[in-house]
N, C-alpha and C positions, 0 to 999 in steps of 0.2 A: 440595628435600625436601617442601616444601608441594604442588608439582604432584604428585608420587608419592602422597602421602597422598590428595589429592583423586581421583587415578583409581582409587586401591584402594576408597575409598568409594562411588564411582560404579559399579564393578565388583561389588562386594558388594551393592548394592542391586538391580543388574540381575541378580545370579544369584539372589537372594532372590524377585525378581518371576517370573523363569522358572520356579523350583522351585515356586511357588504356582500359577502357571498349568498346569503340567503335572499338579500334584496336583489342580487343579480338573478338568481334562479326564478324569483317571482316575475321579475321584468322579462325573463326568457319566455314567459308563458305566451305562444301565439293566440291572436283572436280566432274565434270560431268561424267557420265558413258562413258566408251570407245565404241564409236559405230563401226559397223561391217565395215563401209567404210574405217576406219582407219587401219584395219588390213589386207587390199588387197595389194598385191603387185602391182606396176604400170607396171612392164614389165613381164607379163605373170605369170602364177600361179607356185609358188614354193611351195612344199611340206615342211612345217615347218616355211614357212615365217610368217604366221598369229599367231601361238604359241608364236615364240621367238618375235614378235613385240608386242604382248600382255603383255609379261613379261616387255619389255623395258618401254612402255607406263605406264603401273602400277606404276614401279620405279620413271620414270620421273614425274609422277603425284604427287608423294608423296613429292618430293624434290622442285617441282616448282608451287605448288599451293600458295594461298596467305599465306604469312608469311614463307613459306618453311616448313622445317620438324621442329616440335616443341618439339617431344618427349624428347630431350635432352637439351632444352633451359633452362638456370640458371637465367634468367632476367624477370620480369614483361613485359608484362602481361601473357606471354605464360608458365610461371613456375606455375601459379594459375590456368591454364587450364587443364581440364582433358578430356573433350568430343573428342575433335580434337586427342589428343595423344592416345586415346583408338581407334580412327578410323584408325589411322596410323598403331598401333600395329596389328590391324585385317587384314588390307592389306598386311602388312610385311609378316605375318605368311602365307597367301597364297601365296606370292611370293616365299617364302622360301620354301614351299612344292613343287612348280612347277620347281623352278631350280633345286631342288634335283632330281625330276623326270627326268627332261630333261638330267641331267648329268648320272644318273643311267639307265634311260630305253630308253627314246627317241631318243638319239642320239647313243646308241649303237645297234648293230645287235643280239648280244647273249651275254650270260654272261661271255664268255672268250674274248670278244673283247675289245679294248683299249678304254679308255675315251677320249672325246674331250679335248684338251687342254684349251680351252677359258673356257668353262663349269667348269673345275676344278679350275679355277681362280674366276669364277663367284659366284659360289654356296657358299663357305666359307665367301665371302664378306658380302653376306645379312645376315650372322648369327652373325654379329657383335651386341653387345647390343644396342639397340635403344637409350638408356639413356646415352650412352658414347658421352662426349662432348669435351674429350681431350685425346690424345695419347691411342687410335685412336678416332677420330672424326668420328661419324656414317656417317654423309653425305658424307664424302669423301670416306669412304670404299664402300658405297651403289653407288655412283657415279661410282666408280672403277668396281663393278660388273656390272653396267649398260654397261659401256664401252667393257667389255668383252662378254656380251650379243650380243651387236651391231656387234663385231667382228666374232662371231659365226654365226649370221644371214647373214652378208656378205660371210662367207665361204659358207653356204649352197646354196646361189645364185650364186655362181661361178661355172659354168658347169665344170671348169677344176680342181676344188679342190676335190678330192675324199675322203679326211680324214673328212671333216665335212659333217655330214649326219643327217638327221631326219627321223626315220622309224614310218611311221603312221600304225601301226598295232593293232589288237584288243587286243592282250594281252599286248602290252604297255600301252594302253588306261585304260584298267581294272586295272592295276597296279595304274595308277593315280587316278581313281575314287574310289579305296578303301581308299586312304589317304583322299580324299575330303569327303568321306562318315562318317569318323571317326571325322573330324573337324565338319562338320554340326549337327551330332548327339550330340555332345558335347555342341555346341552352343544351341541347341534347349533346352537341359536339364537345361543349366544354366539361359537361359530366363525364362523358364516356373517356376523356384524356385523363382522368384521375388514375388510371393504371398504365397510361403512356401507350401511344398508338404510332405505327409506321403508316403513313398516309400518302397515297398517290396524289400528286397535285393536278386537280381537275379543274381549276380556275378558268381555263380558257377553252374547256371542252365543247364540240358543236360549232366551233367558229374558227376556220382555219387562218383567217386574217385578223383575229383578235389580238390585241397587245395589252401589256400591263406595265405600270411604272417601273417596278422592280422585278428583275428575273428571280425566279426561285427554282430550287433543285425538283428534279422529277418526284423526288420521295423524300419526304421529312418527317421527322417524328416529334410528335406533339404531346407534351405531359404538362398536367396541373401541377403547380408548385404543392409540396405537401402541406405547407402553411396555409394555402388557399382552398384545399379541398373541401373544408366544412363551411367557408363562405360561399363558395359555387352552389354547394348544395341547399344551404338556406336561402341564397337568393333566387335558385329555381322554386322553392317552396313558397315565397312570397310572390312570384311572378304567378303561379298556378293558383295560390289563394285568391288573388285578383280576378286573375281570368276565369276562374269558375263562376263568380258574381256575374261577370260579365256575359258568359254563354247563358247562364240561366236567363239574364234579362233579355238576351236576343232572341231566345226561345219564345218568349212572351211577344215581344214587340214585332217580331218578323214572322210570327206565326201563319199568316195567310201566304206569304211568300215561301215560306219551308213546306207547307202542305201543298201548294200548286205545283212546285219542283219534286214532291214526294222526297223531301230531303231532312225531314226533322230527325229520322233515325241516325243519321250521320252526326246531326248536333248531339243528339241524347249519346251516343258513343264517346264524342268528346268530354262531355260533363262528365261521364262514367269514368273516364280515365284520369280526369283532373282530381275526381273526388278521391280516387286511389292515392294521389300524390298527397294528401292530406292525412293520410293514416297517421296514427301516433308513432314516433320514433322511440322505442323502449330503450335502445342503447344509450347509455350516458355521453358517448362520443360518436362521432361518425367515422364508421370503419371503411377501410380502404384495402380490402383484401383482394386477391387476384381473382379473376373472371369466373374460374372454377376452383378456387382454393378453399381451403378448410374455413376462413372467416369471410363473413359478409361483406359486401362491397355497396355500401348504400347509394353511392353515387350512380353506380350502373342501374340499379333498381329504379332509381328517380328517372335516369335517362331512358328506361325503357317504356314507362309510363307516359313521358313527354313525348317519344318517338310515335307511340301508338295513338296518342292525342293528335300529333301533327299528320300522320298519315290519314286519319279519319278527317281532320280539317280539309286536306287536299281533295279529298273525295268531296266533300261538301262544296267547296268552291267549284269543282268541275261540275256538278249537279247545277249549280245558280247559274253558272254561265251557259249552259245549253239552253237550247230554245225550249 
């Protein structure tokens, strides 16, 4: 009798473990990239509609994907998962950047103009700690931010509403691209550090009187912890997933600006590189082989696409700033 009971307990535990594993696999499925057709207004072209819609769809995608928003879960299996929460963090960072630029630049005609009231509500909501699960609950705050973005989008679509605006100007776009450039540069460096690198300190290059708070060695070694390699990889995937939607939206909203500067091809190159970052990862784990070793290094492949996207972005920014 005791042996039968023990077998039942072991079988029950095994079934629970298997169920949680399968649930974790399902919840690890990344949302599909947001396509261009989803960003088009059905009732004629409205400047700003695509960008606002992209922000809304990215936010909804994080909340409505399989398993919902997992970063703040305190129960298994999500509390034991790290790849999808890292993906969520990357996408959320891009959403935070865009909502800030929307509030600060895209929706304002000049530095002395007033802010949009709905964007005043939306932008702080996305800055709530993603791991907050009670008082406030992250999902509830993000949902409130999405609703505020929807109200803003409804405002710019209303021809009688003169307060809600979206200004598609070259200087506004450059302001956003500068933020994206810093994000992509940081991501490519963190991904490249998966194999460890000896880097020369160039922090103060170009200014002979520049100073910094703490002196660093002329050369130092940078290496991502073995435990963090997959987290950095999926965080980069999340960044690129959201940024791909935003770049597709910008191609629509800023079309006249891009065509005037003959810069559309540079933006399309960025989009192409970001699309490559969303290719299916067929390996069950993120491999960390040497640069020219027998085993692949997924982090270096991702860093390559991001670096090329960043190079095209720098070219785009230069074209927009030229007369």
